[in-house]
N, C-alpha and C positions, 0 to 999 in steps of 0.2 A: 504494500500500500504506500502511495506517495504522501509524504508528510508536507502540508502547506506551511509556508513560513508564518511564524507567530501563533500557530495553533498547537496547543499541547498534545503530546501523544496520548494514546489510550492509557498507558501505564502511568503517565503524569497525572492524568485526570482522576484515575482511581486513587492514587496516592493523595492527592489534594482532597478528594471526597472523604477518604478514610480518616484524614486528619481533622475533618470538620464535623464528622457525625459520630454518634455512639451506636453504630448498628453493626451487626454481624454481616461481613461481606463474604462469607465462606461459600455462598451459593450464587455469587455474582456471575460466574461463567454460565450457569444455567439461564439466568436472565438475559444475558448477552446473546446466547444461542437463540432463545425465544424471540428476542427482538429482531434478529436477522431473519428468521423464518416468517415472522408476522409481516415485516415490511416487504420481504421478498414475495410473499403471497399476494399482498395488495397490489404491488407493482405488476406481478405476472397476470393478475386479473385484468389490468389495464391492457396488457399485451394481447391477452385473449379477446377482449372487446374490440381491439383494433383489427384483429383477424376476422371478427365476425362482422366488420363493417359499421360498428356502433361509434367508433372513434377514429380519428385520423391514424393511418398506418404509421406515419412518422412518429407519433407519440408512442405507439406500441414498440416500434423498433428502438426508440431512445431509451425506453425503461427496461427493455429486456437485458441489456448489458449489465446494468447495476443489479439486477435481480440475480444474475449468475454469480456476480462478485459476492453478494450478500450470502448466497447459499454456500459458496466456497469458504467464505469466512466462518460461517457456522460449523462447517465440517472441520476446519482447522481448529476451532475452539474445542470441538468435541474430541478430536484426536490428541490434543495437548495434554 
């Protein structure tokens, strides 16, 4: 994943969050995987609607790539 200048990494965000809250973060990976799948499913639904002719095909094509990246990220988190 490409890191944008000035934007903290995932690890930095988690470290900052952990320092600010009094919560158990032991299940954080599960929630990250869930978030990837949820957003991926929503985006892929838009892709499917585009192929059904309900939305412009350009939108579906534009959202399909990020969907694949989200699902790959979820798989990496599961395997880690």
